[in-house]
MARGURO-554456 format. One record per residue: residue number from 1; residue in three letters; x, y, z of N, C-alpha, C in turn. Coordinates in Angstrom, 2 decimals. Layout:
// residues N
DOSE   num   residuo       n_u       n_v       n_w      ca_u      ca_v      ca_w       c_u       c_v       c_w
DOSE   NUM       Ala         X         Y         Z         X         Y         Z         X         Y         Z
...
END
This chain:
// residues 117
DOSE   num   residuo       n_u       n_v       n_w      ca_u      ca_v      ca_w       c_u       c_v       c_w
DOSE     1       Met      0.95     -1.23     -0.01      0.25     -0.44     -0.10      1.21      1.30     -0.07
DOSE     2       Lys      1.83      0.71      0.75      2.58      2.41      0.95      3.67      2.93     -0.57
DOSE     3       Ile      3.93      1.51     -1.06      4.56      1.94     -2.34      3.04      2.75     -3.63
DOSE     4       Leu      1.96      2.14     -3.77      1.56      2.69     -4.40      1.26      4.32     -3.96
DOSE     5       Ser      1.10      4.41     -3.07      0.46      5.61     -2.61      1.60      6.59     -3.18
DOSE     6       Gly      2.86      6.58     -2.40      3.79      6.80     -2.79      4.32      7.00     -4.02
DOSE     7       Leu      3.75      5.78     -5.54      3.29      6.52     -6.68      2.47      7.41     -6.99
DOSE     8       Leu      1.31      6.97     -6.31      0.49      7.91     -6.72      0.77      9.56     -6.56
DOSE     9       Ser      1.62      9.91     -5.65      1.77     10.72     -4.80      3.16     11.40     -5.69
DOSE    10       Ser      3.91     10.61     -6.82      4.80     10.99     -7.03      4.08     12.57     -8.56
DOSE    11       Glu      5.40     13.22     -8.49      5.55     14.24     -9.77      5.08     13.23    -11.72
DOSE    12       Ile      5.56     12.57    -11.13      5.61     11.99    -12.46      3.82     10.98    -13.09
DOSE    13       Ala      3.72     10.75    -11.90      2.70     10.42    -12.55      1.87     11.30    -12.31
DOSE    14       Phe      1.46     12.53    -11.64      0.72     13.52    -12.26      1.04     13.89    -13.65
DOSE    15       Trp      2.13     14.03    -14.13      2.59     14.08    -15.45      2.03     13.42    -16.25
DOSE    16       Ser      2.47     12.71    -16.04      1.84     10.84    -17.11      0.32     10.96    -17.34
DOSE    17       Gln     -0.22     11.36    -15.94     -1.48     11.23    -16.29     -2.67     12.02    -16.92
DOSE    18       Leu     -1.86     13.61    -16.30     -2.24     14.88    -17.14     -1.60     14.66    -19.26
DOSE    19       Ser     -0.94     13.95    -19.43     -1.08     14.25    -20.63     -1.78     13.54    -20.77
DOSE    20       Gly     -1.39     11.62    -20.57     -2.88     11.30    -21.09     -4.69     11.89    -21.34
DOSE    21       Phe     -5.15     12.71    -19.84     -6.36     12.92    -20.24     -6.74     14.34    -21.26
DOSE    22       Ile     -5.66     15.20    -21.51     -5.12     15.92    -22.95     -5.57     14.68    -23.91
DOSE    23       Ala     -4.27     14.16    -24.01     -4.63     12.82    -25.15     -6.74     12.01    -24.76
DOSE    24       Leu     -6.53     11.56    -24.41     -7.73     11.54    -24.32     -9.26     12.23    -24.31
DOSE    25       Asn     -8.57     13.75    -23.74    -10.25     14.98    -24.54     -9.46     15.12    -26.14
DOSE    26       Met     -8.60     15.05    -26.95     -8.77     14.44    -27.85     -8.96     13.73    -29.05
DOSE    27       Leu     -9.01     12.86    -28.75     -9.93     11.66    -28.94    -11.32     11.49    -28.79
DOSE    28       Asp    -11.82     12.24    -27.43    -13.20     12.41    -27.17    -14.20     13.67    -28.17
DOSE    29       Ala    -12.78     14.91    -28.63    -13.63     15.53    -29.66    -13.50     14.94    -30.75
DOSE    30       His    -12.67     13.98    -31.45    -12.44     13.86    -32.57    -13.48     12.23    -32.73
DOSE    31       Ser    -14.17     12.02    -31.25    -15.05     10.55    -31.90    -16.20     11.06    -31.63
DOSE    32       Thr    -16.41     12.28    -31.02    -17.63     13.28    -31.20    -18.04     14.06    -32.26
DOSE    33       Tyr    -16.73     14.01    -33.10    -17.07     15.11    -34.26    -17.20     13.54    -35.21
DOSE    34       Leu    -16.75     12.56    -35.37    -17.56     11.79    -35.72    -19.08     11.16    -35.77
DOSE    35       Val    -19.49     11.08    -34.86    -20.55     10.95    -34.32    -21.54     11.52    -34.39
DOSE    36       Met    -21.11     13.00    -34.67    -22.32     14.50    -34.32    -22.51     14.94    -36.16
DOSE    37       Arg    -21.15     14.99    -36.78    -21.37     15.33    -37.94    -22.90     14.83    -39.10
DOSE    38       Pro    -23.17     15.78    -39.41    -22.84     16.99    -40.31    -23.40     17.88    -39.36
DOSE    39       Asp    -24.77     17.21    -38.96    -25.20     18.31    -37.67    -26.51     17.66    -36.55
DOSE    40       His    -25.64     16.37    -35.97    -26.91     15.33    -35.71    -26.56     16.17    -33.65
DOSE    41       Phe    -26.53     17.26    -33.09    -26.62     17.78    -32.31    -27.44     17.22    -31.22
DOSE    42       Arg    -28.62     16.56    -31.14    -29.03     15.07    -30.80    -28.49     13.91    -30.05
DOSE    43       Arg    -27.55     13.97    -30.26    -26.58     12.54    -30.43    -25.76     13.17    -29.13
DOSE    44       Glu    -25.62     14.91    -28.46    -24.92     14.93    -27.47    -25.45     14.99    -26.39
DOSE    45       Arg    -25.40     14.17    -25.59    -25.95     13.76    -23.97    -25.76     15.36    -23.13
DOSE    46       Asn    -24.80     16.15    -22.95    -24.35     16.98    -22.54    -24.90     18.63    -22.70
DOSE    47       Pro    -25.39     19.06    -22.09    -26.50     19.96    -22.99    -25.48     21.37    -22.78
DOSE    48       Ile    -25.23     21.88    -22.06    -23.87     22.31    -22.08    -22.87     22.54    -23.69
DOSE    49       Ala    -22.82     21.56    -23.86    -22.34     20.95    -24.63    -22.84     21.76    -26.63
DOSE    50       Arg    -23.93     20.27    -26.04    -24.83     20.83    -27.26    -24.88     22.29    -27.42
DOSE    51       Met    -25.22     23.01    -26.27    -25.69     24.16    -27.07    -24.70     25.22    -27.38
DOSE    52       Val    -23.00     24.89    -26.94    -22.08     25.87    -27.97    -22.59     25.11    -29.29
DOSE    53       Phe    -21.54     23.79    -29.50    -22.28     22.98    -31.13    -23.19     23.10    -32.08
DOSE    54       Arg    -24.57     23.44    -31.29    -25.55     23.98    -32.08    -24.74     26.29    -32.30
DOSE    55       Lys    -24.79     27.16    -31.15    -23.81     27.46    -31.79    -23.27     28.61    -33.09
DOSE    56       Phe    -22.32     26.87    -32.72    -20.68     27.56    -32.89    -20.48     26.64    -34.33
DOSE    57       Gly    -21.43     25.58    -34.54    -22.04     24.61    -35.31    -20.08     23.35    -34.98
DOSE    58       Ile    -20.40     22.49    -35.97    -18.96     21.61    -35.73    -18.44     21.53    -37.11
DOSE    59       Pro    -16.67     21.95    -36.39    -15.77     21.47    -35.35    -15.72     22.39    -34.75
DOSE    60       Gln    -15.93     23.78    -34.95    -15.63     24.67    -34.75    -16.05     24.75    -32.91
DOSE    61       Gly    -17.90     24.09    -33.33    -17.52     24.25    -31.10    -17.23     23.26    -30.62
DOSE    62       Ile    -17.08     21.87    -30.76    -16.22     20.95    -30.52    -14.84     21.73    -29.73
DOSE    63       Ile    -14.29     22.76    -30.86    -12.94     23.05    -30.82    -12.70     23.89    -29.75
DOSE    64       Ile    -13.70     24.96    -29.29    -14.07     25.76    -28.23    -13.88     25.20    -26.66
DOSE    65       Phe    -15.44     24.73    -27.05    -15.75     23.69    -25.93    -14.26     23.28    -25.40
DOSE    66       Lys    -13.54     22.80    -25.69    -12.51     21.27    -25.41    -11.77     22.82    -24.57
DOSE    67       Thr    -11.22     23.54    -25.83    -10.19     24.44    -25.90    -10.28     24.92    -24.36
DOSE    68       Ile    -12.31     25.76    -24.17    -11.98     26.26    -23.13    -12.20     25.43    -21.40
DOSE    69       Leu    -12.69     24.24    -21.60    -12.19     23.51    -20.43    -11.26     23.62    -20.57
DOSE    70       Leu    -10.35     22.44    -20.83     -8.52     22.15    -20.62     -7.40     23.86    -20.13
DOSE    71       Ala     -8.43     24.66    -20.93     -7.62     25.79    -20.39     -8.00     26.48    -18.97
DOSE    72       Ile     -9.23     25.99    -18.51     -9.97     26.12    -17.33     -9.20     25.10    -16.04
DOSE    73       Leu     -9.29     23.49    -16.68     -8.91     22.13    -15.81     -7.22     22.28    -16.09
DOSE    74       Ile     -6.63     22.38    -17.51     -5.13     22.12    -16.75     -4.72     23.14    -15.49
DOSE    75       Pro     -4.78     24.36    -15.46     -3.96     25.38    -14.59     -4.58     25.47    -13.57
DOSE    76       Ala     -5.46     24.68    -13.05     -6.58     24.67    -11.88     -5.68     23.31    -11.47
DOSE    77       Met     -5.40     22.18    -12.43     -4.53     21.41    -11.64     -3.61     21.34    -11.70
DOSE    78       Cys     -2.47     22.13    -12.04     -1.01     22.57    -11.64     -1.00     23.30    -10.40
DOSE    79       Phe     -1.78     23.86    -10.45     -1.93     24.46     -8.97     -2.56     24.13     -7.50
DOSE    80       Tyr     -3.04     23.07     -7.93     -3.87     22.00     -6.83     -2.90     20.84     -6.62
DOSE    81       Ala     -1.35     20.41     -8.08     -0.55     19.55     -7.87      0.39     19.82     -6.69
DOSE    82       Gly      0.67     21.46     -7.01      1.07     21.72     -6.17      0.90     21.46     -3.91
DOSE    83       His     -0.38     21.41     -3.58     -1.26     21.32     -2.42     -1.44     19.72     -2.71
DOSE    84       Asp     -2.22     18.88     -3.11     -2.82     17.77     -2.75     -2.42     16.73     -3.93
DOSE    85       Leu     -1.05     16.15     -4.33     -0.80     15.67     -5.53     -0.90     14.31     -5.36
DOSE    86       Leu     -1.46     13.67     -4.03     -1.86     12.22     -4.77     -3.48     12.37     -4.77
DOSE    87       Thr     -4.36     13.17     -4.38     -5.89     13.52     -4.54     -5.74     13.40     -5.92
DOSE    88       Leu     -4.95     14.80     -6.48     -5.49     15.58     -8.19     -4.97     13.65     -8.83
DOSE    89       Asn     -3.70     12.58     -8.48     -3.75     11.40     -9.32     -4.88     11.30     -9.24
DOSE    90       Ile     -5.29     10.48     -8.24     -6.24     10.03     -7.90     -7.30     10.21     -8.66
DOSE    91       Val     -7.78     11.23     -8.61     -9.02     11.50     -9.98     -9.29     11.78    -11.51
DOSE    92       Leu     -7.72     11.94    -11.42     -7.14     11.94    -12.96     -7.41     10.74    -13.18
DOSE    93       Ala     -6.52      9.79    -12.54     -6.47      8.39    -12.85     -8.36      8.28    -12.65
DOSE    94       Val     -8.68      8.42    -11.88    -10.59      7.84    -12.38    -11.10      8.95    -13.89
DOSE    95       Ser    -10.76      9.74    -13.77    -11.30     11.19    -14.75    -10.40     10.28    -16.48
DOSE    96       Asn     -9.09      9.87    -16.42     -9.07      9.04    -17.78    -10.16      7.88    -17.90
DOSE    97       Leu    -10.06      7.10    -16.79    -10.93      5.84    -17.22    -12.15      6.12    -17.41
DOSE    98       Val    -13.01      7.17    -16.94    -14.13      7.78    -17.52    -14.37      8.05    -19.05
DOSE    99       Phe    -12.65      8.64    -19.23    -12.91      9.65    -20.92    -12.83      8.50    -21.37
DOSE   100       Ile    -11.66      7.04    -20.91    -11.10      5.95    -22.03    -12.99      5.21    -22.01
DOSE   101       Val    -13.91      5.16    -21.64    -14.69      4.55    -21.68    -15.87      5.81    -22.51
DOSE   102       Val    -15.93      6.48    -22.81    -16.27      7.14    -23.51    -16.00      7.60    -24.60
DOSE   103       Val    -15.19      7.54    -24.46    -14.34      7.72    -26.21    -14.53      5.76    -26.70
DOSE   104       Ile    -14.07      5.53    -26.25    -14.54      4.08    -26.66    -16.72      3.88    -27.26
DOSE   105       His    -17.10      4.72    -25.96    -17.99      4.28    -26.62    -18.74      5.05    -27.96
DOSE   106       Asn    -18.49      6.51    -27.90    -18.44      7.19    -29.58    -18.07      6.28    -30.43
DOSE   107       Tyr    -16.77      5.38    -30.72    -16.43      5.21    -31.75    -17.28      3.99    -32.39
DOSE   108       Arg    -17.69      3.01    -31.09    -18.78      1.99    -31.07    -20.06      2.23    -31.45
DOSE   109       Ile    -20.47      3.92    -31.27    -21.17      4.60    -31.81    -21.71      4.57    -33.23
DOSE   110       Tyr    -20.24      5.24    -33.64    -19.56      5.37    -35.26    -19.84      4.71    -35.71
DOSE   111       Arg    -18.44      3.87    -35.60    -19.55      2.25    -36.75    -20.84      2.04    -36.12
DOSE   112       Arg    -21.29      2.04    -35.45    -23.01      2.01    -35.55    -23.22      2.91    -37.06
DOSE   113       Tyr    -23.30      3.83    -37.14    -23.86      4.55    -37.50    -23.00      4.45    -39.13
DOSE   114       Cys    -22.25      3.84    -39.11    -21.64      3.58    -40.58    -22.06      2.29    -41.44
DOSE   115       Arg    -22.30      0.94    -40.41    -22.73      0.13    -40.84    -24.01      0.73    -41.82
DOSE   116       Arg    -25.29      1.34    -41.61    -26.57      1.97    -41.59    -26.80      2.39    -43.34
DOSE   117       Thr    -25.23      2.54    -43.46    -25.28      3.61    -44.81    -25.00      3.03    -45.38
END
């Protein structure tokens, strides 16, 4: 248990997980684009994201939404990392697992839509 705690409280773990978080957000943006194009806004389950996508269109809405989201989260995570690295690494690990599931789900939906056409 002490080894796991030490690993999760390391800066290497933080930067690795943050890199993974950014990469997964890019994959989420790409998979969302594939599922929603050209204008299937109703497929987006996040009401705030759906509003941004309707207002700015696709892919501009996806780029704007992800840019704003990451511009807020990354500095906040870097600041918080200086205070409680262990907790932040746990939150990032859980977030990355959730994003992995979301991205896989999006690509499965895209493949299903491709088979229909």
